[in-house]
ROSE-699126 format. One line per 3 residues: number of its first residue (from 1); their letters; for each residue x, y, z of N, C-alpha, C. Coordinates in steps of 0.001 Angstrom, whole numbers. Layout:
BEGIN
NUM> A> X/Y/Z/X/Y/Z/X/Y/Z; ... .
//
This chain:
BEGIN
1> XXX> 859/-1203/0/0/0/0/883/1238/0; 656/2186/-876/1473/3393/-896/1212/4246/332; 2213/4947/760/2064/5809/1930/1411/7119/1510 .
4> XXX> 1034/7875/2535/415/9165/2259/1373/10093/1539; 2644/10005/1888/3642/10866/1241/3761/10553/-244; 3655/9268/-580/3753/8873/-1979/2538/9316/-2784 .
7> XXX> 1397/9422/-2082/181/9808/-2764/-39/11311/-2741; 846/12025/-2089/670/13475/-1976/631/14120/-3359; -366/14979/-3556/-565/15590/-4864/368/16780/-5039 .
10> XXX> 1061/16833/-6172/1894/17973/-6516/1011/19035/-7186; 1279/20289/-6900/444/21371/-7392/1210/22156/-8435; 843/22073/-9717/1583/22772/-10756/1282/24260/-10822 .
13> XXX> 151/24706/-10242/-247/26097/-10354/565/26963/-9414; 1030/28075/-9940/1783/29029/-9137/881/29544/-8015; 1325/29367/-6768/512/29757/-5619/175/31249/-5644 .
16> XXX> 1124/32068/-6043/873/33514/-6053/-254/33860/-7011; -276/33220/-8168/-1343/33489/-9130/-2693/33049/-8586; -2704/31919/-7864/-3952/31421/-7327/-4527/32391/-6307 .
19> XXX> -3681/32915/-5436/-4179/33825/-4414/-4524/35195/-4979; -4107/35486/-6196/-4469/36743/-6839/-5846/36700/-7475; -6438/35511/-7612/-7725/35395/-8277/-8813/36247/-7620 .
22> XXX> -8967/36220/-6273/-9985/37082/-5683/-9716/38555/-5932; -8436/38957/-5955/-8107/40348/-6206/-8535/40756/-7614; -8266/39896/-8588/-8655/40183/-9969/-10166/40246/-10108 .
25> XXX> -10870/39465/-9275/-12329/39444/-9325/-12911/40771/-8854; -12244/41417/-7876/-12738/42654/-7297/-12228/43879/-8046; -11039/43793/-8648/-10351/44953/-9197/-11194/45794/-10147 .
28> XXX> -11932/45198/-11112/-12704/46043/-12015/-13717/46910/-11296; -14244/46420/-10161/-15231/47195/-9431/-14564/48307/-8654; -13473/47984/-7953/-12806/48982/-7141/-12353/50162/-7980 .
31> XXX> -12034/49944/-9229/-11538/51003/-10094/-12613/52038/-10404; -13883/51632/-10299/-14954/52541/-10671/-15736/53066/-9471; -15269/52796/-8249/-15982/53214/-7059/-15749/54703/-6794 .
34> XXX> -16835/55474/-6669/-16726/56869/-6330/-16807/57036/-4824; -16156/58042/-4306/-16228/58314/-2887/-16509/59786/-2671; -17204/60101/-1597/-17487/61480/-1242/-18020/61549/167 .
37> XXX> -17701/62628/875/-18181/62824/2237/-18470/64298/2441; -19564/64599/3128/-19919/65984/3426/-20472/66032/4842; -19963/66966/5640/-20413/67136/7022/-20641/68610/7304 .
40> XXX> -21729/68922/7995/-22012/70311/8336/-22753/70407/9661; -22520/71514/10356/-23285/71848/11564/-24147/73077/11311; -24348/73420/10045/-25179/74556/9644/-24743/75839/10370 .
43> XXX> -23549/76325/10071/-22962/77407/10875/-23545/78800/10651; -24315/78994/9580/-24771/80362/9291/-26262/80383/8991; -26791/81571/8865/-28212/81760/8538/-28371/81897/7032 .
46> XXX> -29192/81034/6451/-29432/81067/5010/-30878/80692/4711; -31479/81392/3806/-32831/81072/3345/-32886/81323/1822; -32598/80306/1032/-32493/78884/1354/-31034/78440/1553 .
49> XXX> -30850/77214/2095/-29526/76693/2372/-28709/76577/1090; -27452/77052/1166/-26559/76985/17/-25172/76491/410; -24599/77123/1460/-23248/76794/1920/-22256/76776/753 .
52> XXX> -22235/77887/50/-21291/78015/-1046/-21673/77251/-2287; -22950/77051/-2501/-23405/76340/-3696/-23388/74825/-3569; -23263/74311/-2350/-23219/72861/-2141/-24599/72210/-2053 .
55> XXX> -25667/73021/-2009/-26999/72454/-1843/-27921/72872/-2995; -28829/71971/-3339/-29869/72210/-4347/-31212/72136/-3621; -32050/73151/-3772/-33285/73252/-3004/-34536/72926/-3813 .
58> XXX> -35569/72496/-3087/-36797/72024/-3705/-37596/73088/-4420; -37595/74340/-3879/-38346/75399/-4557/-37477/76165/-5539; -36243/76458/-5143/-35360/77237/-6004/-35096/76535/-7329 .
61> XXX> -35005/75200/-7303/-34719/74425/-8512/-35922/73606/-8955; -36610/72970/-7996/-37745/72105/-8346/-39046/72836/-8526; -39168/74089/-7992/-40324/74975/-8134/-41542/74542/-7317 .
64> XXX> -41892/73265/-7298/-43152/72826/-6707/-43031/72426/-5240; -41832/72438/-4699/-41627/72069/-3303/-41162/73295/-2521; -40776/73114/-1274/-40302/74214/-440/-38804/74093/-217 .
67> XXX> -38202/75165/279/-36771/75179/536/-36469/74877/2003; -35207/74644/2287/-34714/74423/3646/-33991/75678/4116; -34271/76102/5345/-33622/77265/5941/-32611/76819/6987 .
70> XXX> -31689/77711/7329/-30753/77449/8431/-30562/78709/9267; -30383/78495/10570/-29815/79471/11481/-28626/78767/12122; -27711/79466/12765/-26522/78788/13297/-26861/77559/14142 .
73> XXX> -26409/76393/13667/-26631/75147/14386/-27990/74533/14193; -28733/74950/13173/-30105/74467/13031/-30546/74560/11576; -31041/73425/11016/-31659/73391/9692/-33112/72969/9868 .
76> XXX> -34033/73656/9171/-35453/73363/9353/-36215/73726/8096; -37498/73400/8075/-38318/73613/6892/-38968/74968/6847; -39770/75184/5818/-40418/76487/5606/-41910/76350/5339 .
79> XXX> -42500/75212/5666/-43929/75021/5428/-44764/75771/6470; -45993/76058/6111/-46891/76774/7013/-47707/75839/7886; -47794/74570/7509/-48625/73632/8247/-49976/73409/7616 .
82> XXX> -50219/74023/6460/-51493/73838/5772/-51689/72382/5381; -52931/71942/5390/-53226/70550/5072/-52937/70260/3603; -52106/69259/3292/-51824/68919/1885/-52999/68172/1273 .
85> XXX> -53049/68010/-81/-51982/68397/-1010/-51921/69903/-1227; -50761/70385/-1756/-49634/69567/-2227/-48730/69118/-1081; -48088/67969/-1280/-47043/67504/-366/-45726/68127/-822 .
88> XXX> -45574/69392/-490/-44430/70166/-983/-43342/70258/90; -42886/69107/557/-41914/69041/1636/-40694/69923/1347; -40257/70735/2308/-38980/71426/2151/-37872/70408/1948 .
91> XXX> -37129/70554/862/-36154/69537/475/-34877/70205/-10; -33740/69643/381/-32446/70120/-120/-31510/68923/-215; -30820/68801/-1348/-29874/67700/-1539/-28518/68272/-1940 .
94> XXX> -27483/67505/-1703/-26131/67944/-2000/-25851/67923/-3500; -25114/68895/-3958/-24704/68939/-5355/-23537/67987/-5584; -23182/67787/-6836/-22032/66954/-7168/-22413/65528/-7482 .
97> XXX> -21386/64725/-7766/-21579/63325/-8137/-21352/62438/-6925; -22291/61545/-6677/-22233/60646/-5524/-22331/59202/-5989; -21647/58313/-5279/-21670/56898/-5599/-23017/56276/-5319 .
100> XXX> -23205/55059/-5791/-24498/54391/-5665/-24787/53977/-4226; -23756/53598/-3462/-23931/53301/-2042/-23923/54611/-1277; -24953/54863/-473/-25049/56146/217/-25455/55977/1677 .
103> XXX> -24964/56919/2478/-25173/56928/3928/-25426/58359/4361; -26480/58585/5131/-26775/59913/5660/-27134/59788/7132; -26695/60772/7914/-26944/60738/9355/-27103/62159/9871 .
106> XXX> -28027/62362/10810/-28263/63695/11356/-28755/63570/12795; -28550/64644/13555/-29038/64718/14931/-30285/65585/14975; -31327/65060/15591/-32616/65754/15650/-32539/66903/16663 .
109> XXX> -33051/68053/16258/-33215/69183/17162/-34690/69526/17208; -35321/69216/18324/-36767/69412/18451/-37036/70350/19625; -37388/71583/19312/-37700/72560/20356/-39014/72190/21019 .
112> XXX> -39969/71840/20192/-41280/71450/20697/-41949/70555/19670; -42520/69444/20120/-43244/68539/19232/-44578/68176/19854; -45587/68076/19034/-46916/67744/19523/-47615/66829/18546 .
115> XXX> -48400/65895/19050/-49157/65003/18180/-50333/65711/17519; -50578/66955/17908/-51643/67707/17257/-51270/68094/15832; -49967/67987/15505/-49487/68246/14148/-48592/67098/13707 .
118> XXX> -48462/66929/12397/-47501/65983/11848/-46193/66735/11608; -45156/66366/12344/-43861/67026/12254/-42802/65963/11970; -42255/65978/10766/-41309/64953/10332/-39937/65556/10041 .
121> XXX> -38914/64812/10412/-37569/65084/9908/-37254/63990/8897; -36534/64360/7830/-36348/63435/6712/-34891/63418/6248; -34407/62235/5924/-33137/62062/5239/-33429/61622/3815 .
124> XXX> -32626/62102/2869/-32827/61750/1464/-31588/61031/927; -31815/60027/86/-30728/59322/-586/-31096/59135/-2058; -30066/59107/-2912/-30259/58943/-4363/-31372/59862/-4879 .
127> XXX> -31333/61109/-4457/-32386/62051/-4798/-31893/63055/-5837; -32724/63318/-6809/-32421/64275/-7876/-33535/65305/-7965; -33163/66599/-7930/-34129/67695/-8047/-33909/68407/-9372 .
130> XXX> -34939/68445/-10186/-34936/69235/-11418/-36264/69986/-11486; -36460/70786/-12501/-37684/71573/-12616/-38915/70670/-12589; -39776/70899/-11587/-41047/70189/-11424/-40859/68677/-11225 .
133> XXX> -39730/68284/-10685/-39504/66848/-10477/-38543/66610/-9313; -38908/65678/-8444/-37998/65131/-7431/-38124/63615/-7487; -37014/62948/-7718/-36979/61486/-7676/-35983/61058/-6610 .
136> XXX> -36196/59876/-6050/-35271/59359/-5046/-35998/58788/-3849; -35260/58654/-2735/-35793/57962/-1565/-35762/58869/-344; -36857/58843/396/-37014/59624/1619/-37162/58682/2813 .
139> XXX> -36411/58967/3874/-36491/58217/5131/-36978/59212/6183; -38235/59108/6600/-38768/60106/7519/-39077/59521/8890; -39071/60397/9886/-39295/60026/11280/-40189/61091/11913 .
142> XXX> -41260/60675/12553/-42149/61644/13182/-41609/62048/14544; -41676/63348/14825/-41264/63859/16139/-42377/63574/17138; -42338/62396/17705/-43364/61946/18642/-42867/60686/19322 .
145> XXX> -43300/60456/20556/-42984/59206/21233/-44240/58539/21762; -45332/58762/21077/-46583/58106/21421/-46876/57021/20387; -47996/56373/20531/-48375/55307/19594/-48621/55845/18189 .
148> XXX> -48698/57159/18031/-48937/57746/16724/-47647/58017/15948; -46507/57657/16522/-45222/57876/15853/-45046/56866/14716; -44112/57175/13803/-43828/56272/12693/-42452/56588/12118 .
151> XXX> -41930/55615/11361/-40692/55787/10593/-40962/55176/9223; -40914/55993/8188/-41335/55545/6865/-40190/55623/5858; -40258/54756/4865/-39369/54839/3713/-40257/55051/2494 .
154> XXX> -39978/56122/1750/-40851/56552/663/-40029/56751/-610; -40573/56355/-1733/-39953/56640/-3029/-40706/57784/-3700; -39965/58854/-4032/-40546/59963/-4791/-40402/59655/-6280 .
157> XXX> -41506/59778/-7009/-41557/59315/-8396/-41411/60414/-9445; -41310/61675/-9015/-41141/62753/-9986/-42020/63940/-9669; -43261/63919/-10083/-44164/65052/-9896/-44524/65223/-8423 .
160> XXX> -44876/66455/-8059/-45325/66718/-6704/-46554/65854/-6397; -46625/65331/-5182/-47691/64434/-4710/-47569/63011/-5240; -46604/62736/-6089/-46454/61382/-6649/-45360/60647/-5889 .
163> XXX> -45775/59849/-4914/-44809/59094/-4121/-45405/57741/-3747; -44518/56803/-3384/-44922/55436/-3060/-44318/55032/-1728; -45142/54520/-817/-44627/54017/463/-43951/52666/237 .
166> XXX> -42724/52532/707/-42001/51259/648/-42016/50540/1986; -42076/51302/3066/-42170/50738/4424/-42754/51814/5320; -43657/51440/6227/-44258/52438/7114/-44675/51833/8458 .
169> XXX> -43689/51349/9236/-44006/50861/10572/-44416/52014/11493; -45287/51737/12438/-45764/52772/13351/-45740/52251/14783; -45739/53171/15725/-45662/52841/17139/-44688/53767/17836 .
172> XXX> -44732/53790/19148/-43923/54741/19909/-42425/54581/19680; -41979/53340/19387/-40540/53102/19193/-40015/53684/17891; -40902/54146/17024/-40485/54661/15719/-40438/56190/15679 .
175> XXX> -40713/56852/16792/-40653/58297/16823/-39305/58799/17315; -39067/60107/17158/-37799/60704/17572/-38062/61910/18460; -37035/62253/19241/-37083/63420/20119/-35775/64173/19996 .
178> XXX> -35671/65271/20712/-34468/66092/20668/-33231/65275/21065; -32178/65331/20243/-30931/64630/20530/-30814/63260/19904; -31897/62709/19372/-31821/61403/18714/-31017/61506/17416 .
181> XXX> -30315/60421/17082/-29532/60355/15851/-30247/59440/14869; -30574/59961/13714/-31249/59170/12687/-30272/58901/11547; -30391/57713/10963/-29464/57269/9929/-30241/56599/8812 .
184> XXX> -29786/56810/7589/-30360/56134/6430/-29233/55585/5573; -29400/54365/5066/-28400/53755/4196/-29088/53107/3011; -28366/53069/1906/-28845/52319/748/-27642/51632/118 .
187> XXX> -27726/50316/19/-26670/49489/-556/-27329/48550/-1552; -26964/48670/-2823/-27661/47883/-3830/-29107/48333/-3907; -30027/47420/-3647/-31450/47795/-3632/-32055/47676/-2238 .
190> XXX> -31190/47657/-1218/-31647/47527/167/-31582/48883/856; -32717/49332/1390/-32821/50621/2062/-33112/50381/3541; -32319/51004/4430/-32483/50823/5865/-32512/52173/6564 .
193> XXX> -33308/52273/7630/-33308/53467/8461/-33146/53073/9919; -32486/53950/10689/-32105/53651/12065/-32408/54845/12964; -32706/54544/14209/-32799/55552/15253/-31813/55152/16343 .
196> XXX> -30829/55995/16584/-29793/55721/17584/-29124/54367/17362; -28871/54041/16098/-28159/52822/15752/-28998/51572/15692; -30288/51668/15968/-31179/50500/15954/-32001/50516/14665 .
199> XXX> -31978/49417/13935/-32745/49304/12698/-34239/49399/12988; -34926/50311/12298/-36358/50486/12529/-37199/50251/11283; -36605/50343/10100/-37379/50104/8878/-36435/49645/7779 .
202> XXX> -36947/48754/6912/-36150/48245/5801/-37061/48019/4609; -36528/48274/3422/-37282/48050/2194/-36302/47709/1079; -36824/47185/-16/-36006/46923/-1203/-36650/47618/-2393 .
205> XXX> -35806/48279/-3183/-36294/48957/-4372/-35101/49274/-5261; -35245/49092/-6545/-34130/49319/-7470/-34487/50345/-8548; -35472/51195/-8273/-35918/52161/-9279/-34825/53178/-9602 .
208> XXX> -34150/53693/-8561/-33167/54750/-8777/-31781/54285/-8335; -30803/54544/-9159/-29414/54167/-8858/-28480/55369/-8840; -29000/56558/-9103/-28195/57779/-9066/-28921/58831/-8248 .
211> XXX> -28203/59884/-7902/-28777/60955/-7111/-27890/61283/-5932; -28374/62146/-5050/-27554/62676/-3963/-28222/62490/-2607; -27426/62481/-1526/-27989/62529/-177/-28515/63929/121 .
214> XXX> -29392/64030/1103/-29908/65325/1474/-30818/65258/2681; -31563/66329/2901/-32447/66426/4061/-33797/66981/3618; -34807/66804/4472/-36126/67340/4197/-36947/67373/5473 .
217> XXX> -38089/68022/5399/-38968/68152/6565/-40408/68168/6079; -41330/67951/7019/-42743/67994/6664/-43524/68477/7881; -44458/69384/7638/-45319/69910/8689/-46749/69953/8196 .
220> XXX> -47636/69372/8986/-49074/69463/8710/-49795/69726/10020; -50500/70829/10106/-51228/71165/11322/-50810/72507/11873; -51775/73286/12326/-51504/74637/12806/-50924/74659/14218 .
223> XXX> -50924/73511/14911/-50404/73488/16276/-48883/73549/16319; -48222/73228/15204/-46763/73249/15181/-46226/74352/14303; -44925/74557/14411/-44253/75538/13562/-43024/74893/12948 .
226> XXX> -42718/75242/11708/-41593/74629/11007/-40268/74884/11702; -40143/75995/12397/-38888/76354/13058/-38706/75675/14406; -39607/74753/14780/-39523/74093/16080/-38943/72689/16012 .
229> XXX> -38615/72209/14798/-38002/70889/14681/-37129/70865/13432; -36025/70109/13508/-35105/70027/12375/-33860/69248/12751; -32726/69623/12162/-31454/68944/12427/-30417/69949/12925 .
232> XXX> -29563/69482/13836/-28463/70324/14313/-27151/70010/13601; -27066/68887/12908/-25889/68548/12107/-26286/67509/11076; -25410/67313/10108/-25709/66372/9031/-24405/65862/8440 .
235> XXX> -24369/64552/8153/-23219/63927/7500/-23722/63003/6404; -23071/63065/5251/-23409/62177/4137/-22135/61586/3566; -22237/60352/3095/-21062/59687/2544/-21494/58596/1585 .
238> XXX> -20608/58288/623/-20813/57108/-201/-19622/56166/-65; -18881/56310/1031/-17720/55439/1216/-17509/55003/2649; -18019/55739/3623/-17735/55458/5026/-18964/54856/5683 .
241> XXX> -18905/53637/6139/-20060/53042/6821/-20230/53632/8207; -21433/53638/8751/-21641/54177/10098/-21005/53287/11143; -20526/53900/12224/-19976/53153/13347/-21065/52972/14396 .
244> XXX> -21067/51827/15111/-22133/51572/16081/-22012/52476/17295; -23108/53021/17787/-23055/53810/19007/-22641/52953/20194; -22240/53598/21272/-21864/52867/22473/-23105/52365/23200 .
247> XXX> -22891/51409/24112/-23930/50894/25005/-25070/50196/24267; -24760/49582/23105/-25785/48808/22409/-25933/47438/23052; -27129/46873/22974/-27340/45519/23434/-26728/44553/22426 .
250> XXX> -26653/43273/22810/-26084/42265/21911/-26900/42170/20630; -28226/42247/20749/-29084/42164/19568/-28860/43360/18662; -28722/44551/19251/-28491/45746/18451/-27149/45680/17735 .
253> XXX> -26131/45088/18374/-24833/44952/17725/-24896/43972/16556; -25705/42925/16710/-25895/42011/15592/-26594/42707/14434; -27552/43585/14755/-28219/44351/13715/-27221/45245/12989 .
256> XXX> -26335/45879/13745/-25328/46739/13110/-24370/45917/12259; -23975/44723/12749/-23064/43880/11989/-23648/43541/10629; -24952/43225/10613/-25582/42939/9336/-25569/44134/8402 .
259> XXX> -25778/45329/8970/-25751/46537/8153/-24352/46823/7652; -23359/46694/8536/-21981/46953/8130/-21569/46020/7007; -22013/44761/7082/-21668/43820/6025/-22175/44277/4677 .
262> XXX> -23362/44903/4660/-23899/45369/3384/-23105/46537/2823; -22351/47240/3690/-21471/48296/3186/-20247/47707/2502; -20034/46403/2636/-18934/45723/1961/-19397/45142/628 .
265> XXX> -20485/45676/105/-21064/45144/-1122/-20468/45809/-2360; -19936/44988/-3290/-19447/45442/-4583/-19927/44436/-5627; -20293/44922/-6788/-20799/44060/-7865/-21990/43234/-7405 .
268> XXX> -22751/43770/-6433/-23887/43033/-5910/-23508/41925/-4951; -22216/41837/-4573/-21741/40770/-3692/-21380/41350/-2337; -21931/40788/-1285/-21562/41163/77/-20299/40387/446 .
271> XXX> -19143/41056/369/-17877/40353/552/-17651/39919/1993; -18227/40615/2943/-18134/40160/4333/-18838/38809/4481; -20020/38694/3864/-20752/37426/3911/-19997/36330/3177 .
274> XXX> -19332/36667/2065/-18559/35681/1308/-17432/35118/2162; -16714/35989/2861/-15602/35522/3713/-16118/34626/4827; -17205/35046/5475/-17777/34229/6556/-18244/32879/6017 .
277> XXX> -18901/32889/4857/-19379/31633/4266/-18219/30705/3945; -17103/31259/3433/-15936/30428/3111/-15322/29826/4369; -15266/30610/5431/-14716/30094/6700/-15592/28971/7240 .
280> XXX> -16912/29187/7232/-17834/28145/7712/-17722/26907/6835; -17551/27106/5540/-17380/25995/4603/-16167/25149/5007; -15071/25805/5361/-13870/25084/5795/-14121/24320/7095 .
283> XXX> -14862/24943/8011/-15176/24275/9279/-16016/23030/9026; -16971/23139/8103/-17773/21969/7728/-16871/20851/7211; -15874/21209/6393/-14951/20209/5862/-14136/19532/6943 .
286> XXX> -13664/20312/7918/-12885/19733/9016/-13723/18738/9813; -14998/19060/10012/-15879/18136/10735/-16238/16927/9880; -16473/17175/8583/-16908/16103/7679/-15850/15004/7575 .
289> XXX> -14581/15407/7498/-13491/14441/7338/-12782/14161/8659; -13485/14362/9766/-12936/14066/11087/-13334/12656/11519; -12687/12107/12557/-13078/10777/13057/-14520/10704/13517 .
292> XXX> -15107/11856/13831/-16498/11856/14274/-17460/11487/13158; -17067/11752/11897/-17964/11495/10784/-17361/10514/9777; -16684/10992/8731/-16356/10115/7615/-14856/9912/7383 .
295> XXX> -14043/10205/8373/-12598/10025/8185/-12254/8556/7896; -12783/7657/8678/-12435/6239/8524/-12930/5649/7203; -14242/5792/6864/-14685/5219/5575/-14001/5869/4373 .
298> XXX> -13666/7151/4474/-12988/7811/3361/-11585/7254/3185; -10872/7044/4288/-9516/6509/4213/-9519/5086/3656; -10481/4277/4097/-10569/2909/3584/-10857/2918/2084 .
301> XXX> -11759/3803/1658/-12083/3871/237/-10908/4374/-592; -10054/5199/8/-8887/5723/-689/-7702/4753/-664; -7839/3651/97/-6768/2662/161/-5798/2870/1302 .
304> XXX> -6150/3726/2266/-5304/3936/3441/-5759/3029/4573; -4830/2709/5445/-5147/1942/6648/-5375/2926/7787; -6617/3123/8238/-6883/4096/9294/-6244/3737/10630 .
307> XXX> -5789/2483/10767/-5132/2071/12005/-3620/2264/11954; -3098/2663/10802/-1662/2938/10663/-1422/4377/11097; -992/4572/12356/-869/5903/12909/157/6748/12161 .
310> XXX> 1225/6117/11723/2257/6859/10998/1718/7381/9669; 959/6554/8971/383/6968/7698/-660/8059/7896; -1459/7923/8963/-2481/8937/9253/-1834/10279/9556 .
313> XXX> -752/10250/10360/-57/11483/10705/562/12134/9460; 1120/11310/8597/1719/11837/7372/658/12448/6466; -503/11806/6427/-1597/12327/5603/-2071/13683/6117 .
316> XXX> -2166/13810/7434/-2583/15081/8019/-1561/16179/7744; -305/15834/7876/748/16820/7654/750/17302/6211; 529/16384/5295/466/16770/3886/-752/17638/3611 .
319> XXX> -1857/17328/4293/-3082/18084/4081/-2979/19520/4541; -2175/19774/5584/-2036/21127/6105/-1535/22094/5037; -707/21607/4139/-152/22480/3107/-1201/22894/2069 .
322> XXX> -2292/22164/2031/-3316/22433/1015/-4501/23237/1544; -4516/23505/2865/-5664/24215/3430/-5818/25621/2851; -4703/26289/2587/-4783/27631/2009/-5444/27626/651 .
325> XXX> -5058/26652/-184/-5671/26547/-1508/-7149/26189/-1385; -7467/25299/-450/-8865/24915/-255/-9699/26108/192; -9118/26981/1027/-9858/28164/1468/-10123/29108/299 .
328> XXX> -9114/29311/-555/-9309/30163/-1733/-10399/29581/-2633; -10409/28260/-2783/-11442/27614/-3593/-12829/27856/-2995; -12933/27734/-1668/-14213/27999/-999/-14614/29456/-1159 .
331> XXX> -13629/30351/-1100/-13892/31779/-1246/-14456/32082/-2632; -13841/31496/-3665/-14318/31719/-5028/-15703/31107/-5245; -15920/29914/-4692/-17236/29283/-4827/-18314/30129/-4168 .
334> XXX> -18024/30652/-2968/-18992/31491/-2263/-19258/32786/-3029; -18208/33369/-3625/-18368/34610/-4384/-19248/34394/-5618; -19010/33313/-6334/-19825/33027/-7522/-21269/32743/-7119 .
337> XXX> -21457/32010/-6022/-22809/31735/-5539/-23513/33039/-5161; -22777/33955/-4519/-23359/35256/-4173/-23749/36040/-5422; -22941/35910/-6470/-23267/36583/-7732/-24545/36011/-8340 .
340> XXX> -24740/34703/-8223/-25988/34095/-8677/-27177/34687/-7907; -26997/34856/-6605/-28074/35403/-5783/-28403/36828/-6217; -27378/37602/-6525/-27603/38978/-6981/-28354/38984/-8316 .
343> XXX> -27945/38111/-9229/-28566/38074/-10556/-30019/37609/-10490; -30327/36735/-9528/-31676/36184/-9414/-32517/36900/-8365; -31977/37980/-7802/-32671/38765/-6781/-33144/37870/-5623 .
346> XXX> -32207/37115/-5079/-32511/36181/-3999/-32316/36868/-2650; -33387/36971/-1846/-33308/37641/-559/-33865/36792/586; -34295/35568/315/-34802/34709/1385/-33903/33489/1533 .
349> XXX> -33823/32974/2746/-32988/31806/3016/-33487/30597/2240; -34807/30417/2185/-35359/29267/1468/-34977/29300/-10; -35087/30479/-612/-34703/30606/-2020/-33196/30391/-2182 .
352> XXX> -32417/30863/-1219/-30981/30645/-1261/-30619/29178/-1201; -31334/28429/-370/-31089/26987/-272/-31437/26292/-1588; -32513/26723/-2219/-32916/26118/-3499/-31845/26333/-4570 .
355> XXX> -31342/27557/-4673/-30338/27854/-5691/-29029/27146/-5378; -28631/27120/-4105/-27397/26431/-3722/-27476/24944/-4068; -28633/24330/-3801/-28808/22912/-4144/-28747/22711/-5657 .
358> XXX> -29368/23621/-6411/-29358/23500/-7868/-27941/23633/-8427; -27161/24553/-7871/-25769/24722/-8311/-24963/23463/-8021; -25157/22917/-6828/-24438/21676/-6472/-24844/20539/-7411 .
361> XXX> -26149/20379/-7624/-26633/19257/-8437/-26203/19391/-9891; -26301/20593/-10444/-26037/20757/-11869/-24583/20935/-12242; -23760/21478/-11320/-22393/21815/-11683/-21326/21088/-10869 .
364> XXX> -21678/20606/-9699/-20673/19964/-8835/-20831/18450/-8865; -22007/17963/-8476/-22224/16518/-8415/-22031/15858/-9770; -22511/16497/-10827/-22390/15889/-12156/-20941/15821/-12633 .
367> XXX> -20179/16885/-12357/-18767/16884/-12753/-17984/15832/-11970; -18254/15758/-10675/-17570/14754/-9859/-17939/13339/-10294; -19215/13110/-10621/-19648/11788/-11040/-18995/11381/-12358 .
370> XXX> -18901/12331/-13283/-18241/12040/-14551/-16794/11646/-14340; -16120/12340/-13411/-14739/12003/-13097/-14605/10611/-12518; -15589/10207/-11716/-15560/8862/-11135/-15774/7804/-12209 .
373> XXX> -16748/8045/-13086/-17078/7039/-14092/-15933/6803/-15073; -15354/7882/-15588/-14314/7724/-16602/-12918/7566/-16001; -12770/7931/-14745/-11483/7745/-14084/-11400/6456/-13305 .
376> XXX> -12532/5718/-13336/-12601/4434/-12622/-12189/4592/-11160; -12761/5617/-10532/-12455/5870/-9137/-13494/5216/-8240; -13212/5237/-6956/-14067/4585/-5978/-15377/5359/-5804 .
379> XXX> -16499/4655/-5962/-17798/5304/-5849/-18066/5791/-4428; -17520/5071/-3435/-17719/5485/-2043/-17049/6833/-1774; -15877/7046/-2361/-15207/8334/-2216/-16059/9445/-2822 .
382> XXX> -16650/9158/-3975/-17522/10147/-4617/-18679/10532/-3710; -19331/9543/-3092/-20485/9813/-2229/-20068/10694/-1052; -18936/10390/-430/-18477/11175/719/-18085/12585/287 .
385> XXX> -17298/12666/-780/-16822/13978/-1227/-17952/14882/-1705; -18855/14334/-2505/-19931/15178/-3017/-20955/15488/-1927; -21043/14605/-916/-21891/14907/232/-21374/16115/995 .
388> XXX> -20041/16199/1126/-19440/17370/1772/-19734/18634/968; -19595/18552/-355/-19863/19718/-1181/-21328/20153/-1076; -22242/19183/-989/-23660/19521/-847/-23894/20311/436 .
391> XXX> -23369/19804/1551/-23550/20496/2829/-22889/21870/2783; -21687/21952/2194/-20994/23226/2098/-21770/24256/1305; -22303/23861/156/-23070/24786/-672/-24358/25228/27 .
394> XXX> -25025/24301/688/-26278/24635/1360/-26022/25615/2519; -24995/25336/3325/-24681/26234/4441/-24262/27608/3928; -23397/27635/2922/-22967/28904/2340/-24160/29657/1734 .
397> XXX> -25050/28918/1069/-26225/29551/483/-27120/30199/1526; -27259/29533/2653/-28087/30118/3737/-27463/31400/4255; -26151/31398/4447/-25465/32600/4946/-25562/33736/3955 .
400> XXX> -25291/33465/2698/-25276/34502/1673/-26673/35085/1420; -27692/34238/1504/-29064/34724/1281/-29569/35525/2461; -29191/35102/3669/-29656/35811/4862/-28949/37148/5043 .
403> XX> -27681/37210/4630/-26870/38421/4859/-26745/39207/3562; -27877/39731/3075/-27909/40519/1854/-27837/42000/2165 .
//
């Protein structure tokens, strides 16, 4: 019987080239990524907000909406509180070119809020203002902490009054007060809004892929005044993910981790999820070929004596040199699977499991079986090896589908 050393596979591929494959996969995307960041504390009084031409306003440019005003340390709307329509929310967005991934964050300044009026603070992403048209996404939060509060995600479709609700949860936990930090993110077609780092609303929509971050407000009702609620600061970015606030619970940190992972999305692939899936895939392999599961039957089918301790030790030592290559292979498999999910708009775990199984059945099991038939290899080895690949693909598919 040949020893493990004699059966050790020689690798003709240059290791450096192999490890460069993931880099080459990402490089075309990284070359086209735009970055931009804007931060302000609204230091001066302006009606409407300009800050040196950095802002585009809803009335000055769009005509049918209202503008945003500022006094030192405060940005707010200009509505009278009249009952709509028109829904002419005071709106202002940043000028310039912004990347498709966008992040906006602001601190609420609420002098006085009452449920007798509808008083909203709004963050805007991928928003474009032109004459008689506003398109993009609005993330609004009502200044209230009663059961009448809400946090909504809205798509503006162009003409005044033409908008579509994408998400509109309601309840006291969805309202804001003075000092609260509100955040909005959009990665791919996933839109999320947060209050003090806690996810409060999520939606998916792929209508708009261009536009700018910005701010807006809404007032309905004579009991309130536009100058009594707004923002004391604002930050927008298409490159810097938000950092988690301090003193979060374990559940809130998990929520942030999921959001941060989506900021690692390029070419529709969540690379944080790909790395995690590849690591879990390797762990599955270590368990699959361990003495607890199929180490002994696999060794017997391969012609090794599992009771020969010297041969077993030599086999393990030889295998250690190949773990790096195996990890790269798992990484590439997970990346391609994630690309399939992006192309098929897969956002549920069940759908992810279906696609992962189909990929294994159509591209992995069949190729391995053909190799067994024409290579006259051991059928038992095929069953064990392809069983590992099935479990690996299914587990990776669940991770990639859940972490979109």
